[in-house]
N, CA, C and O atoms as CSV, one atom per row, in Angstrom:
chain,resi,resn,atom,element,x,y,z
A,1,UNK,N,N,-29.201,-19.297,32.240
A,1,UNK,CA,C,-28.747,-18.049,31.672
A,1,UNK,C,C,-27.363,-17.715,32.216
A,1,UNK,O,O,-27.072,-17.966,33.386
A,2,UNK,N,N,-26.507,-17.142,31.358
A,2,UNK,CA,C,-25.146,-16.806,31.749
A,2,UNK,C,C,-25.116,-15.480,32.467
A,2,UNK,O,O,-25.928,-14.592,32.207
A,3,UNK,N,N,-24.172,-15.362,33.371
A,3,UNK,CA,C,-23.972,-14.096,34.064
A,3,UNK,C,C,-23.407,-13.080,33.081
A,3,UNK,O,O,-22.738,-13.463,32.122
A,4,UNK,N,N,-23.663,-11.788,33.300
A,4,UNK,CA,C,-23.180,-10.762,32.380
A,4,UNK,C,C,-21.669,-10.825,32.154
A,4,UNK,O,O,-21.219,-10.603,31.030
A,5,UNK,N,N,-20.880,-11.118,33.175
A,5,UNK,CA,C,-19.428,-11.192,33.011
A,5,UNK,C,C,-19.053,-12.337,32.078
A,5,UNK,O,O,-18.116,-12.212,31.289
A,6,UNK,N,N,-19.786,-13.465,32.162
A,6,UNK,CA,C,-19.496,-14.612,31.310
A,6,UNK,C,C,-19.872,-14.310,29.856
A,6,UNK,O,O,-19.209,-14.784,28.933
A,7,UNK,N,N,-20.916,-13.536,29.652
A,7,UNK,CA,C,-21.326,-13.190,28.298
A,7,UNK,C,C,-20.314,-12.248,27.644
A,7,UNK,O,O,-20.104,-12.305,26.432
A,8,UNK,N,N,-19.687,-11.377,28.447
A,8,UNK,CA,C,-18.758,-10.393,27.887
A,8,UNK,C,C,-17.441,-11.013,27.462
A,8,UNK,O,O,-16.805,-10.508,26.537
A,9,UNK,N,N,-17.015,-12.077,28.097
A,9,UNK,CA,C,-15.730,-12.680,27.742
A,9,UNK,C,C,-15.731,-13.147,26.291
A,9,UNK,O,O,-14.819,-12.789,25.547
A,10,UNK,N,N,-16.711,-13.927,25.860
A,10,UNK,CA,C,-16.674,-14.325,24.453
A,10,UNK,C,C,-16.804,-13.133,23.506
A,10,UNK,O,O,-16.164,-13.107,22.455
A,11,UNK,N,N,-17.625,-12.147,23.869
A,11,UNK,CA,C,-17.762,-10.983,22.993
A,11,UNK,C,C,-16.456,-10.203,22.920
A,11,UNK,O,O,-16.092,-9.700,21.857
A,12,UNK,N,N,-15.753,-10.099,24.040
A,12,UNK,CA,C,-14.468,-9.408,24.056
A,12,UNK,C,C,-13.464,-10.156,23.197
A,12,UNK,O,O,-12.732,-9.550,22.415
A,13,UNK,N,N,-13.433,-11.479,23.345
A,13,UNK,CA,C,-12.530,-12.277,22.522
A,13,UNK,C,C,-12.889,-12.145,21.047
A,13,UNK,O,O,-12.004,-12.063,20.195
A,14,UNK,N,N,-14.178,-12.124,20.745
A,14,UNK,CA,C,-14.625,-11.962,19.372
A,14,UNK,C,C,-14.197,-10.594,18.835
A,14,UNK,O,O,-13.751,-10.489,17.693
A,15,UNK,N,N,-14.331,-9.557,19.648
A,15,UNK,CA,C,-13.943,-8.215,19.217
A,15,UNK,C,C,-12.436,-8.146,18.974
A,15,UNK,O,O,-11.995,-7.542,17.996
A,16,UNK,N,N,-11.634,-8.767,19.865
A,16,UNK,CA,C,-10.193,-8.781,19.675
A,16,UNK,C,C,-9.824,-9.573,18.429
A,16,UNK,O,O,-8.948,-9.161,17.668
A,17,UNK,N,N,-10.482,-10.701,18.215
A,17,UNK,CA,C,-10.235,-11.514,17.031
A,17,UNK,C,C,-10.607,-10.747,15.776
A,17,UNK,O,O,-9.881,-10.793,14.783
A,18,UNK,N,N,-11.732,-10.043,15.806
A,18,UNK,CA,C,-12.187,-9.267,14.663
A,18,UNK,C,C,-11.214,-8.124,14.376
A,18,UNK,O,O,-10.900,-7.843,13.219
A,19,UNK,N,N,-10.738,-7.469,15.438
A,19,UNK,CA,C,-9.777,-6.399,15.275
A,19,UNK,C,C,-8.511,-6.949,14.633
A,19,UNK,O,O,-7.954,-6.325,13.730
A,20,UNK,N,N,-8.056,-8.094,15.083
A,20,UNK,CA,C,-6.878,-8.720,14.509
A,20,UNK,C,C,-7.121,-9.059,13.049
A,20,UNK,O,O,-6.252,-8.832,12.206
A,21,UNK,N,N,-8.295,-9.600,12.741
A,21,UNK,CA,C,-8.616,-9.912,11.358
A,21,UNK,C,C,-8.653,-8.641,10.516
A,21,UNK,O,O,-8.149,-8.618,9.393
A,22,UNK,N,N,-9.251,-7.590,11.061
A,22,UNK,CA,C,-9.320,-6.325,10.331
A,22,UNK,C,C,-7.924,-5.757,10.090
A,22,UNK,O,O,-7.628,-5.266,9.000
A,23,UNK,N,N,-7.073,-5.826,11.106
A,23,UNK,CA,C,-5.708,-5.334,10.950
A,23,UNK,C,C,-4.952,-6.174,9.926
A,23,UNK,O,O,-4.259,-5.633,9.064
A,24,UNK,N,N,-5.083,-7.483,10.021
A,24,UNK,CA,C,-4.410,-8.376,9.087
A,24,UNK,C,C,-4.920,-8.145,7.669
A,24,UNK,O,O,-4.136,-8.109,6.721
A,25,UNK,N,N,-6.221,-7.991,7.525
A,25,UNK,CA,C,-6.799,-7.725,6.199
A,25,UNK,C,C,-6.269,-6.412,5.637
A,25,UNK,O,O,-5.935,-6.334,4.455
A,26,UNK,N,N,-6.189,-5.380,6.473
A,26,UNK,CA,C,-5.670,-4.086,6.012
A,26,UNK,C,C,-4.192,-4.189,5.656
A,26,UNK,O,O,-3.755,-3.655,4.637
A,27,UNK,N,N,-3.419,-4.882,6.505
A,27,UNK,CA,C,-1.996,-5.063,6.228
A,27,UNK,C,C,-1.795,-5.809,4.909
A,27,UNK,O,O,-0.958,-5.422,4.093
A,28,UNK,N,N,-2.566,-6.877,4.705
A,28,UNK,CA,C,-2.460,-7.639,3.459
A,28,UNK,C,C,-2.914,-6.800,2.267
A,28,UNK,O,O,-2.342,-6.894,1.181
A,29,UNK,N,N,-3.934,-5.989,2.472
A,29,UNK,CA,C,-4.397,-5.104,1.400
A,29,UNK,C,C,-3.265,-4.167,0.966
A,29,UNK,O,O,-3.006,-3.996,-0.225
A,30,UNK,N,N,-2.600,-3.567,1.950
A,30,UNK,CA,C,-1.492,-2.655,1.653
A,30,UNK,C,C,-0.339,-3.400,0.975
A,30,UNK,O,O,0.246,-2.905,0.011
A,31,UNK,N,N,-0.020,-4.586,1.482
A,31,UNK,CA,C,1.046,-5.391,0.886
A,31,UNK,C,C,0.689,-5.792,-0.535
A,31,UNK,O,O,1.534,-5.734,-1.427
A,32,UNK,N,N,-0.555,-6.200,-0.752
A,32,UNK,CA,C,-0.984,-6.575,-2.104
A,32,UNK,C,C,-0.849,-5.394,-3.060
A,32,UNK,O,O,-0.445,-5.559,-4.211
A,33,UNK,N,N,-1.189,-4.210,-2.576
A,33,UNK,CA,C,-1.068,-3.011,-3.409
A,33,UNK,C,C,0.390,-2.790,-3.811
A,33,UNK,O,O,0.687,-2.524,-4.975
A,34,UNK,N,N,1.297,-2.902,-2.836
A,34,UNK,CA,C,2.721,-2.699,-3.130
A,34,UNK,C,C,3.272,-3.826,-4.004
A,34,UNK,O,O,4.073,-3.569,-4.902
A,35,UNK,N,N,2.856,-5.071,-3.754
A,35,UNK,CA,C,3.303,-6.182,-4.597
A,35,UNK,C,C,2.876,-5.975,-6.049
A,35,UNK,O,O,3.662,-6.194,-6.971
A,36,UNK,N,N,1.619,-5.549,-6.246
A,36,UNK,CA,C,1.151,-5.287,-7.617
A,36,UNK,C,C,1.991,-4.184,-8.269
A,36,UNK,O,O,2.318,-4.266,-9.453
A,37,UNK,N,N,2.334,-3.163,-7.500
A,37,UNK,CA,C,3.179,-2.091,-8.030
A,37,UNK,C,C,4.505,-2.660,-8.525
A,37,UNK,O,O,4.922,-2.388,-9.651
A,38,UNK,N,N,5.171,-3.457,-7.673
A,38,UNK,CA,C,6.470,-4.012,-8.057
A,38,UNK,C,C,6.332,-4.992,-9.216
A,38,UNK,O,O,7.155,-4.990,-10.132
A,39,UNK,N,N,5.300,-5.827,-9.184
A,39,UNK,CA,C,5.106,-6.785,-10.276
A,39,UNK,C,C,4.795,-6.072,-11.586
A,39,UNK,O,O,5.313,-6.449,-12.637
A,40,UNK,N,N,3.956,-5.050,-11.531
A,40,UNK,CA,C,3.638,-4.289,-12.740
A,40,UNK,C,C,4.866,-3.565,-13.281
A,40,UNK,O,O,5.004,-3.392,-14.492
A,41,UNK,N,N,5.750,-3.146,-12.393
A,41,UNK,CA,C,6.959,-2.469,-12.867
A,41,UNK,C,C,7.911,-3.449,-13.547
A,41,UNK,O,O,8.739,-3.043,-14.362
A,42,UNK,N,N,7.799,-4.723,-13.221
A,42,UNK,CA,C,8.620,-5.744,-13.891
A,42,UNK,C,C,8.105,-6.055,-15.287
A,42,UNK,O,O,8.882,-6.404,-16.175
A,43,UNK,N,N,6.795,-5.931,-15.483
A,43,UNK,CA,C,6.164,-6.284,-16.757
A,43,UNK,C,C,5.317,-5.097,-17.216
A,43,UNK,O,O,4.100,-5.095,-17.026
A,44,UNK,N,N,5.948,-4.095,-17.814
A,44,UNK,CA,C,5.176,-2.931,-18.247
A,44,UNK,C,C,4.298,-3.255,-19.449
A,44,UNK,O,O,4.764,-3.850,-20.421
A,45,UNK,N,N,3.039,-2.866,-19.384
A,45,UNK,CA,C,2.086,-2.991,-20.492
A,45,UNK,C,C,2.033,-4.390,-21.101
A,45,UNK,O,O,1.994,-4.525,-22.324
A,46,UNK,N,N,2.032,-5.405,-20.291
A,46,UNK,CA,C,1.903,-6.805,-20.727
A,46,UNK,C,C,3.003,-7.229,-21.697
A,46,UNK,O,O,2.828,-8.190,-22.446
A,47,UNK,N,N,4.129,-6.526,-21.691
A,47,UNK,CA,C,5.280,-6.896,-22.509
A,47,UNK,C,C,6.021,-8.033,-21.803
A,47,UNK,O,O,5.755,-8.317,-20.635
A,48,UNK,N,N,6.944,-8.681,-22.505
A,48,UNK,CA,C,7.747,-9.700,-21.808
A,48,UNK,C,C,8.493,-9.059,-20.645
A,48,UNK,O,O,8.863,-7.887,-20.718
A,49,UNK,N,N,8.715,-9.805,-19.587
A,49,UNK,CA,C,9.390,-9.226,-18.424
A,49,UNK,C,C,10.773,-8.706,-18.790
A,49,UNK,O,O,11.523,-9.338,-19.533
A,50,UNK,N,N,11.079,-7.557,-18.255
A,50,UNK,CA,C,12.404,-6.992,-18.453
A,50,UNK,C,C,13.299,-7.388,-17.298
A,50,UNK,O,O,12.921,-8.179,-16.434
A,51,UNK,N,N,14.478,-6.827,-17.300
A,51,UNK,CA,C,15.380,-7.093,-16.196
A,51,UNK,C,C,14.867,-6.449,-14.923
A,51,UNK,O,O,14.273,-5.371,-14.949
A,52,UNK,N,N,15.098,-7.106,-13.842
A,52,UNK,CA,C,14.675,-6.579,-12.547
A,52,UNK,C,C,15.804,-5.751,-11.950
A,52,UNK,O,O,16.955,-6.187,-11.915
A,53,UNK,N,N,15.470,-4.566,-11.485
A,53,UNK,CA,C,16.471,-3.729,-10.830
A,53,UNK,C,C,16.639,-4.196,-9.383
A,53,UNK,O,O,15.765,-4.872,-8.840
A,54,UNK,N,N,17.751,-3.838,-8.770
A,54,UNK,CA,C,17.913,-4.179,-7.354
A,54,UNK,C,C,16.790,-3.600,-6.492
A,54,UNK,O,O,16.360,-4.231,-5.526
A,55,UNK,N,N,16.312,-2.396,-6.843
A,55,UNK,CA,C,15.228,-1.785,-6.067
A,55,UNK,C,C,13.940,-2.609,-6.189
A,55,UNK,O,O,13.222,-2.792,-5.207
A,56,UNK,N,N,13.656,-3.096,-7.383
A,56,UNK,CA,C,12.457,-3.914,-7.570
A,56,UNK,C,C,12.550,-5.208,-6.769
A,56,UNK,O,O,11.600,-5.601,-6.092
A,57,UNK,N,N,13.695,-5.859,-6.853
A,57,UNK,CA,C,13.853,-7.111,-6.121
A,57,UNK,C,C,13.803,-6.876,-4.613
A,57,UNK,O,O,13.222,-7.677,-3.881
A,58,UNK,N,N,14.409,-5.786,-4.147
A,58,UNK,CA,C,14.372,-5.463,-2.721
A,58,UNK,C,C,12.945,-5.158,-2.276
A,58,UNK,O,O,12.535,-5.569,-1.191
A,59,UNK,N,N,12.190,-4.443,-3.103
A,59,UNK,CA,C,10.800,-4.140,-2.776
A,59,UNK,C,C,9.956,-5.403,-2.683
A,59,UNK,O,O,9.175,-5.568,-1.746
A,60,UNK,N,N,10.115,-6.292,-3.656
A,60,UNK,CA,C,9.372,-7.558,-3.628
A,60,UNK,C,C,9.746,-8.380,-2.400
A,60,UNK,O,O,8.874,-8.886,-1.694
A,61,UNK,N,N,11.034,-8.508,-2.152
A,61,UNK,CA,C,11.485,-9.298,-1.010
A,61,UNK,C,C,10.976,-8.723,0.306
A,61,UNK,O,O,10.552,-9.465,1.192
A,62,UNK,N,N,11.018,-7.423,0.428
A,62,UNK,CA,C,10.536,-6.772,1.642
A,62,UNK,C,C,9.068,-7.094,1.898
A,62,UNK,O,O,8.683,-7.431,3.018
A,63,UNK,N,N,8.256,-6.989,0.853
A,63,UNK,CA,C,6.826,-7.275,1.011
A,63,UNK,C,C,6.576,-8.741,1.337
A,63,UNK,O,O,5.729,-9.058,2.172
A,64,UNK,N,N,7.305,-9.630,0.687
A,64,UNK,CA,C,7.122,-11.059,0.951
A,64,UNK,C,C,7.534,-11.414,2.382
A,64,UNK,O,O,6.864,-12.200,3.052
A,65,UNK,N,N,8.625,-10.838,2.836
A,65,UNK,CA,C,9.071,-11.106,4.211
A,65,UNK,C,C,8.076,-10.566,5.228
A,65,UNK,O,O,7.783,-11.219,6.230
A,66,UNK,N,N,7.560,-9.373,4.966
A,66,UNK,CA,C,6.592,-8.757,5.877
A,66,UNK,C,C,5.329,-9.614,5.968
A,66,UNK,O,O,4.856,-9.924,7.062
A,67,UNK,N,N,4.794,-9.989,4.820
A,67,UNK,CA,C,3.574,-10.807,4.815
A,67,UNK,C,C,3.840,-12.185,5.418
A,67,UNK,O,O,2.993,-12.736,6.121
A,68,UNK,N,N,5.005,-12.729,5.142
A,68,UNK,CA,C,5.348,-14.033,5.712
A,68,UNK,C,C,5.369,-14.013,7.227
A,68,UNK,O,O,4.961,-14.973,7.881
A,69,UNK,N,N,5.846,-12.919,7.771
A,69,UNK,CA,C,5.873,-12.762,9.229
A,69,UNK,C,C,4.464,-12.787,9.802
A,69,UNK,O,O,4.208,-13.441,10.814
A,70,UNK,N,N,3.540,-12.062,9.142
A,70,UNK,CA,C,2.154,-12.040,9.623
A,70,UNK,C,C,1.517,-13.413,9.488
A,70,UNK,O,O,0.805,-13.864,10.385
A,71,UNK,N,N,1.770,-14.070,8.377
A,71,UNK,CA,C,1.126,-15.362,8.132
A,71,UNK,C,C,1.685,-16.449,9.047
A,71,UNK,O,O,0.947,-17.341,9.467
A,72,UNK,N,N,2.980,-16.384,9.360
A,72,UNK,CA,C,3.560,-17.357,10.286
A,72,UNK,C,C,3.017,-17.183,11.696
A,72,UNK,O,O,2.985,-18.138,12.471
A,73,UNK,N,N,2.590,-15.970,12.033
A,73,UNK,CA,C,2.019,-15.722,13.359
A,73,UNK,C,C,0.701,-16.472,13.533
A,73,UNK,O,O,0.225,-16.650,14.654
A,74,UNK,N,N,0.119,-16.907,12.430
A,74,UNK,CA,C,-1.112,-17.695,12.485
A,74,UNK,C,C,-2.317,-16.923,11.996
A,74,UNK,O,O,-2.445,-15.713,12.184
A,75,UNK,N,N,-3.187,-17.673,11.366
A,75,UNK,CA,C,-4.440,-17.103,10.866
A,75,UNK,C,C,-5.582,-17.559,11.752
A,75,UNK,O,O,-5.539,-18.661,12.299
A,76,UNK,N,N,-6.592,-16.736,11.900
A,76,UNK,CA,C,-7.759,-17.152,12.691
A,76,UNK,C,C,-8.441,-18.345,12.016
A,76,UNK,O,O,-8.433,-18.472,10.791
A,77,UNK,N,N,-9.026,-19.207,12.833
A,77,UNK,CA,C,-9.751,-20.369,12.298
A,77,UNK,C,C,-10.893,-19.924,11.404
A,77,UNK,O,O,-11.067,-20.420,10.291
A,78,UNK,N,N,-11.667,-18.978,11.919
A,78,UNK,CA,C,-12.789,-18.452,11.136
A,78,UNK,C,C,-12.387,-17.082,10.615
A,78,UNK,O,O,-12.013,-16.194,11.381
A,79,UNK,N,N,-12.471,-16.925,9.292
A,79,UNK,CA,C,-12.013,-15.689,8.663
A,79,UNK,C,C,-13.185,-14.957,8.038
A,79,UNK,O,O,-14.092,-15.567,7.472
A,80,UNK,N,N,-13.148,-13.648,8.151
A,80,UNK,CA,C,-14.206,-12.855,7.522
A,80,UNK,C,C,-13.941,-12.744,6.018
A,80,UNK,O,O,-12.824,-13.005,5.571
A,81,UNK,N,N,-14.942,-12.365,5.240
A,81,UNK,CA,C,-14.790,-12.310,3.777
A,81,UNK,C,C,-13.687,-11.358,3.312
A,81,UNK,O,O,-13.017,-11.626,2.315
A,82,UNK,N,N,-13.498,-10.256,4.024
A,82,UNK,CA,C,-12.456,-9.304,3.628
A,82,UNK,C,C,-11.073,-9.940,3.738
A,82,UNK,O,O,-10.247,-9.798,2.836
A,83,UNK,N,N,-10.822,-10.641,4.842
A,83,UNK,CA,C,-9.536,-11.311,5.027
A,83,UNK,C,C,-9.353,-12.407,3.980
A,83,UNK,O,O,-8.268,-12.550,3.417
A,84,UNK,N,N,-10.391,-13.169,3.721
A,84,UNK,CA,C,-10.318,-14.223,2.693
A,84,UNK,C,C,-9.977,-13.627,1.332
A,84,UNK,O,O,-9.173,-14.188,0.588
A,85,UNK,N,N,-10.587,-12.490,1.009
A,85,UNK,CA,C,-10.328,-11.844,-0.280
A,85,UNK,C,C,-8.870,-11.390,-0.361
A,85,UNK,O,O,-8.223,-11.567,-1.393
A,86,UNK,N,N,-8.356,-10.812,0.710
A,86,UNK,CA,C,-6.965,-10.340,0.699
A,86,UNK,C,C,-5.987,-11.507,0.644
A,86,UNK,O,O,-4.949,-11.418,-0.012
A,87,UNK,N,N,-6.312,-12.602,1.330
A,87,UNK,CA,C,-5.462,-13.789,1.238
A,87,UNK,C,C,-5.448,-14.335,-0.191
A,87,UNK,O,O,-4.406,-14.765,-0.687
A,88,UNK,N,N,-6.597,-14.316,-0.843
A,88,UNK,CA,C,-6.675,-14.753,-2.239
A,88,UNK,C,C,-5.868,-13.853,-3.155
A,88,UNK,O,O,-5.179,-14.336,-4.054
A,89,UNK,N,N,-5.947,-12.541,-2.931
A,89,UNK,CA,C,-5.154,-11.597,-3.727
A,89,UNK,C,C,-3.660,-11.805,-3.502
A,89,UNK,O,O,-2.867,-11.743,-4.441
A,90,UNK,N,N,-3.290,-12.050,-2.262
A,90,UNK,CA,C,-1.879,-12.290,-1.943
A,90,UNK,C,C,-1.383,-13.543,-2.668
A,90,UNK,O,O,-0.297,-13.555,-3.248
A,91,UNK,N,N,-2.191,-14.579,-2.622
A,91,UNK,CA,C,-1.813,-15.830,-3.294
A,91,UNK,C,C,-1.622,-15.594,-4.797
A,91,UNK,O,O,-0.658,-16.083,-5.386
A,92,UNK,N,N,-2.529,-14.854,-5.406
A,92,UNK,CA,C,-2.407,-14.568,-6.844
A,92,UNK,C,C,-1.137,-13.763,-7.141
A,92,UNK,O,O,-0.464,-14.008,-8.142
A,93,UNK,N,N,-0.814,-12.811,-6.275
A,93,UNK,CA,C,0.414,-12.035,-6.468
A,93,UNK,C,C,1.653,-12.923,-6.367
A,93,UNK,O,O,2.580,-12.798,-7.167
A,94,UNK,N,N,1.664,-13.814,-5.388
A,94,UNK,CA,C,2.812,-14.717,-5.229
A,94,UNK,C,C,2.901,-15.665,-6.423
A,94,UNK,O,O,3.999,-15.955,-6.899
A,95,UNK,N,N,1.765,-16.149,-6.908
A,95,UNK,CA,C,1.778,-17.021,-8.087
A,95,UNK,C,C,2.259,-16.266,-9.318
A,95,UNK,O,O,2.979,-16.822,-10.147
A,96,UNK,N,N,1.869,-15.017,-9.439
A,96,UNK,CA,C,2.339,-14.202,-10.567
A,96,UNK,C,C,3.854,-14.021,-10.495
A,96,UNK,O,O,4.543,-14.116,-11.510
A,97,UNK,N,N,4.364,-13.762,-9.306
A,97,UNK,CA,C,5.807,-13.632,-9.132
A,97,UNK,C,C,6.500,-14.940,-9.476
A,97,UNK,O,O,7.542,-14.941,-10.131
A,98,UNK,N,N,5.932,-16.041,-9.040
A,98,UNK,CA,C,6.516,-17.354,-9.342
A,98,UNK,C,C,6.601,-17.577,-10.850
A,98,UNK,O,O,7.565,-18.170,-11.334
A,99,UNK,N,N,5.609,-17.109,-11.589
A,99,UNK,CA,C,5.633,-17.244,-13.047
A,99,UNK,C,C,6.695,-16.350,-13.681
A,99,UNK,O,O,7.269,-16.706,-14.711
A,100,UNK,N,N,6.962,-15.189,-13.073
A,100,UNK,CA,C,7.937,-14.251,-13.627
A,100,UNK,C,C,9.386,-14.623,-13.307
A,100,UNK,O,O,10.298,-14.265,-14.053
A,101,UNK,N,N,9.598,-15.334,-12.210
A,101,UNK,CA,C,10.969,-15.604,-11.769
A,101,UNK,C,C,11.829,-16.320,-12.807
A,101,UNK,O,O,12.999,-15.962,-12.942
A,102,UNK,N,N,11.325,-17.310,-13.551
A,102,UNK,CA,C,12.189,-17.931,-14.568
A,102,UNK,C,C,12.651,-16.938,-15.642
A,102,UNK,O,O,13.789,-17.018,-16.104
A,103,UNK,N,N,11.790,-16.013,-16.039
A,103,UNK,CA,C,12.183,-14.999,-17.020
A,103,UNK,C,C,13.258,-14.085,-16.439
A,103,UNK,O,O,14.251,-13.779,-17.099
A,104,UNK,N,N,13.049,-13.659,-15.208
A,104,UNK,CA,C,14.015,-12.785,-14.544
A,104,UNK,C,C,15.352,-13.512,-14.404
A,104,UNK,O,O,16.410,-12.930,-14.643
A,105,UNK,N,N,15.297,-14.772,-14.018
A,105,UNK,CA,C,16.508,-15.576,-13.852
A,105,UNK,C,C,17.261,-15.679,-15.174
A,105,UNK,O,O,18.479,-15.503,-15.206
A,106,UNK,N,N,16.552,-15.962,-16.259
A,106,UNK,CA,C,17.187,-16.083,-17.573
A,106,UNK,C,C,17.832,-14.761,-17.985
A,106,UNK,O,O,18.942,-14.749,-18.517
A,107,UNK,N,N,17.134,-13.644,-17.740
A,107,UNK,CA,C,17.713,-12.334,-18.073
A,107,UNK,C,C,18.967,-12.052,-17.255
A,107,UNK,O,O,19.944,-11.506,-17.767
A,108,UNK,N,N,18.931,-12.425,-15.987
A,108,UNK,CA,C,20.100,-12.206,-15.135
A,108,UNK,C,C,21.276,-13.074,-15.574
A,108,UNK,O,O,22.423,-12.627,-15.536
A,109,UNK,N,N,21.003,-14.305,-15.988
A,109,UNK,CA,C,22.073,-15.162,-16.485
A,109,UNK,C,C,22.694,-14.602,-17.762
A,109,UNK,O,O,23.912,-14.640,-17.936
A,110,UNK,N,N,21.846,-14.078,-18.658
A,110,UNK,CA,C,22.369,-13.457,-19.884
A,110,UNK,C,C,23.213,-12.230,-19.552
A,110,UNK,O,O,24.269,-12.011,-20.146
A,111,UNK,N,N,22.737,-11.437,-18.602
A,111,UNK,CA,C,23.491,-10.243,-18.206
A,111,UNK,C,C,24.817,-10.639,-17.560
A,111,UNK,O,O,25.838,-9.992,-17.792
A,112,UNK,N,N,24.805,-11.687,-16.762
A,112,UNK,CA,C,26.048,-12.176,-16.141
A,112,UNK,C,C,27.038,-12.611,-17.219
A,112,UNK,O,O,28.221,-12.281,-17.145
A,113,UNK,N,N,26.556,-13.353,-18.224
A,113,UNK,CA,C,27.429,-13.799,-19.314
A,113,UNK,C,C,27.984,-12.604,-20.083
A,113,UNK,O,O,29.161,-12.587,-20.442
A,114,UNK,N,N,27.144,-11.610,-20.336
A,114,UNK,CA,C,27.583,-10.415,-21.042
A,114,UNK,C,C,28.670,-9.691,-20.255
A,114,UNK,O,O,29.673,-9.256,-20.821
A,115,UNK,N,N,28.464,-9.566,-18.949
A,115,UNK,CA,C,29.453,-8.884,-18.107
A,115,UNK,C,C,30.765,-9.661,-18.035
A,115,UNK,O,O,31.844,-9.067,-18.037
A,116,UNK,N,N,30.673,-10.977,-17.972
A,116,UNK,CA,C,31.896,-11.791,-17.948
A,116,UNK,C,C,32.659,-11.661,-19.258
A,116,UNK,O,O,33.888,-11.599,-19.256
A,117,UNK,N,N,31.945,-11.619,-20.372
A,117,UNK,CA,C,32.581,-11.424,-21.679
A,117,UNK,C,C,33.246,-10.053,-21.736
A,117,UNK,O,O,34.378,-9.926,-22.204
A,118,UNK,N,N,32.558,-9.049,-21.269
A,118,UNK,CA,C,33.104,-7.691,-21.266
A,118,UNK,C,C,34.325,-7.605,-20.348
A,118,UNK,O,O,35.311,-6.951,-20.688
A,119,UNK,N,N,34.263,-8.255,-19.197
A,119,UNK,CA,C,35.415,-8.254,-18.276
A,119,UNK,C,C,36.621,-8.915,-18.936
A,119,UNK,O,O,37.741,-8.415,-18.834
A,120,UNK,N,N,36.388,-10.046,-19.616
A,120,UNK,CA,C,37.487,-10.732,-20.302
A,120,UNK,C,C,38.085,-9.836,-21.384
A,120,UNK,O,O,39.303,-9.803,-21.557
A,121,UNK,N,N,37.236,-9.111,-22.110
A,121,UNK,CA,C,37.714,-8.204,-23.152
A,121,UNK,C,C,38.557,-7.089,-22.546
A,121,UNK,O,O,39.614,-6.748,-23.078
A,122,UNK,N,N,38.099,-6.521,-21.440
A,122,UNK,CA,C,38.844,-5.445,-20.778
A,122,UNK,C,C,40.164,-5.977,-20.227
A,122,UNK,O,O,41.187,-5.297,-20.317
A,123,UNK,N,N,40.156,-7.174,-19.661
A,123,UNK,CA,C,41.395,-7.762,-19.146
A,123,UNK,C,C,42.398,-7.984,-20.272
A,123,UNK,O,O,43.591,-7.732,-20.103
A,124,UNK,N,N,41.914,-8.457,-21.422
A,124,UNK,CA,C,42.802,-8.653,-22.576
A,124,UNK,C,C,43.372,-7.319,-23.053
A,124,UNK,O,O,44.558,-7.227,-23.370
A,125,UNK,N,N,42.536,-6.297,-23.103
A,125,UNK,CA,C,42.998,-4.969,-23.527
A,125,UNK,C,C,44.025,-4.429,-22.539
A,125,UNK,O,O,45.020,-3.828,-22.943
A,126,UNK,N,N,43.789,-4.641,-21.250
A,126,UNK,CA,C,44.726,-4.168,-20.231
A,126,UNK,C,C,46.053,-4.915,-20.351
A,126,UNK,O,O,47.118,-4.311,-20.227
A,127,UNK,N,N,45.994,-6.199,-20.588
A,127,UNK,CA,C,47.211,-7.001,-20.767
A,127,UNK,C,C,47.980,-6.522,-21.999
A,127,UNK,O,O,49.205,-6.403,-21.966
A,128,UNK,N,N,47.256,-6.249,-23.084
A,128,UNK,CA,C,47.895,-5.739,-24.300
A,128,UNK,C,C,48.572,-4.397,-24.018
A,128,UNK,O,O,49.693,-4.151,-24.464
A,129,UNK,N,N,47.867,-3.522,-23.262
A,129,UNK,CA,C,48.433,-2.205,-22.943
A,129,UNK,C,C,49.702,-2.356,-22.093
A,129,UNK,O,O,50.681,-1.644,-22.319
A,130,UNK,N,N,49.695,-3.266,-21.129
A,130,UNK,CA,C,50.875,-3.489,-20.309
A,130,UNK,C,C,52.031,-4.012,-21.166
A,130,UNK,O,O,53.180,-3.603,-20.997
A,131,UNK,N,N,51.709,-4.915,-22.081
A,131,UNK,CA,C,52.738,-5.447,-22.987
A,131,UNK,C,C,53.275,-4.380,-23.920
A,131,UNK,O,O,54.467,-4.372,-24.230
A,132,UNK,N,N,52.422,-3.485,-24.369
A,132,UNK,CA,C,52.859,-2.403,-25.250
A,132,UNK,C,C,53.816,-1.477,-24.548
A,132,UNK,O,O,54.768,-0.995,-25.161
A,133,UNK,N,N,53.590,-1.218,-23.287
A,133,UNK,CA,C,54.476,-0.324,-22.526
A,133,UNK,C,C,55.869,-0.921,-22.374
A,133,UNK,O,O,56.875,-0.213,-22.413
A,134,UNK,N,N,55.906,-2.245,-22.200
A,134,UNK,CA,C,57.205,-2.914,-22.017
A,134,UNK,C,C,58.053,-2.841,-23.291
A,134,UNK,O,O,59.278,-2.737,-23.224
A,135,UNK,N,N,57.397,-2.894,-24.441
A,135,UNK,CA,C,58.139,-2.869,-25.705
A,135,UNK,C,C,58.615,-1.477,-26.076
A,135,UNK,O,O,59.531,-1.331,-26.885
A,136,UNK,N,N,58.010,-0.457,-25.498
A,136,UNK,CA,C,58.408,0.921,-25.812
A,136,UNK,C,C,59.559,1.300,-24.989
A,136,UNK,O,O,60.053,2.422,-25.097
């Protein structure tokens, strides 16, 4: 039979591990909630993805960096069902984002082309205006 002090060490380690799992599960739950918010704001009512605002991209990046930090710190070998569920939800959110990124990229490229065309038009108009002043 083990001495009482020897029995408490594994239980203490188990309690600390469980607390860490509970904290990680809660943190991932909160992150998943925010990720869904940002992802849903990119695709309102199952419509094709619209352009992403800087705030949306910053929100997504912030959540991904935060979760990445927790995940790089390491996961427990044995995980409780709540943590497993949150990890699964996180994975689905990241996969959903991965599916949306090509659409967002294409929209950003179109917007870049539009802005470059508009800049060229404004530069031509400005050049014409400068030339008009010289002739007057």
